[in-house]
N, C-alpha and C positions, 0 to 999 in steps of 0.2 A: 691691659690689652696684650702686652708681650707674653705674659704668663698664659693667657688663653691660647695664643698661637702656639707656644711651646707645648702646652698640654695637647692640643689637637695634633700637632706634628708627631708627638711621641706616643701618646696613649690612644688616639683614635684608631690607628692601625691594629693595636692590640684588641680593642673592643670589637672592631669590625671582624677581625679574624675569629675571635671567640664566638661571635654571632653566626659566622659562617659554619663553624664546627657544630654549633647548637642546631642550626637549620638542618644540616645533613643528618644529625642524630635524631631529628624529629620526624624523618621520613620513614613511615612503615614500609616494610618489604624492600628496602633499598638494595638494589643489585648493581654490581659493577660489570657483571658478565652473566650470560645465561648458563654457562658451564659452572657447576658448583666449585670445582677445583680452581678455575681461574678467578672466579668471584672472590674466593677466600684469599688468593694471592694478591690480587689487585687491591682489595679492601685493606688488607694488612699493610701493604706497601704504602697506601695513601694515609693510613693512620699514622705511620712513622713519619712520613713527609709533613703532614699537617702539624704534628706536634714538634718536629724540628723547627719548622717555621715559627710556631708559637714561641718556642724558646728564643729564637733570634729576636722576635719582636719585643718580648719581655726584657731581654738583655739590653736592647737598644733604648727602651723607655726608662729602665731603671738606672742605666749607667751614663746617660747623655751628659750630665753635669759633673761627673766624678772623674778624678784623675785615676784613682784605683778602679779596678774592675771587679765587680761582684758577679761571680759565675754561679753561686749557690742559690741565691734568692730566685732568679729566673727559673732555675731547675725545679725548685720547690713549688713555685706558683704554677708552672706548666703541669707538673705532676698532679697538683691538687685540682686543677681545671680538668685534667683527664679523668680523675676520680669522680668529680662532680658530673662529668659528661656520661660516664658509665652508669652512675646512679640515675641520671635523667632518662637514659635509655630503658631502664627498668619500668618506667611508667609509659613508654610509647608502645602502642599495640604492635605485636610481632617482633619487637626488639627486646633484648635482654642485657643484663649486666654480665659482661664476660671478662673474666680475669685475664684471658689471653689478649684481649684488646687493650686492657690496662697495661699489660707487660709490653706490648708493641708500642703503645703511646710513650711509656717511660723509656723504651729503647730509642725511639725517635728523639725524645727530649735529650737524652744522654748523648746520643750521636751528634745532635745539633750543638750541644755544649762543647763536646770534644773538638768538633770541627772549628768552632769559633775560637776555642782556647789555643788550638794549634795555628790557625790562620791569622788571628788578630795581631800577634807581634810582627809578623811578616807583612801584613797588609794594612797596618794602622795608618801609615801615611797616605796610602792610596784611598782608604776608606774615608779619611778626613777630607781629602780633596774632593772626592765624589760627593760627600755630604754637603760640603760648601757649595758645590755647583748646583745641588738640588735645594739649597737654602734651608737645609735641615739643622745646621749649626750656626 
């Protein structure tokens, strides 16, 4: 029972976030703005943000029971999911595989990892207290 709760606490957010990304990738003609310039800016920004969050979620799920921190595996898994997402878009009408999007995804993943790597030592006590309050640990 406890393993199921731990699994749900740590892996369900990863799965739901991946499903959300998959959902948005499945929408043909998805536009963030009517103006093509702003559409490109907003969509690229959101790609980066979505994949930075995916990195955080993978990091949390993979490192919850470890004293050491693995920063590389969440990076690799997030990048692979971004690659699979771009391949998925190849099969969606009006969507395409875009190397630019893959680069933006990887930039978001890397930025998320860098932020976590820099903030974690400073905020570890605060994060632990926050997680305990939410009954995550």
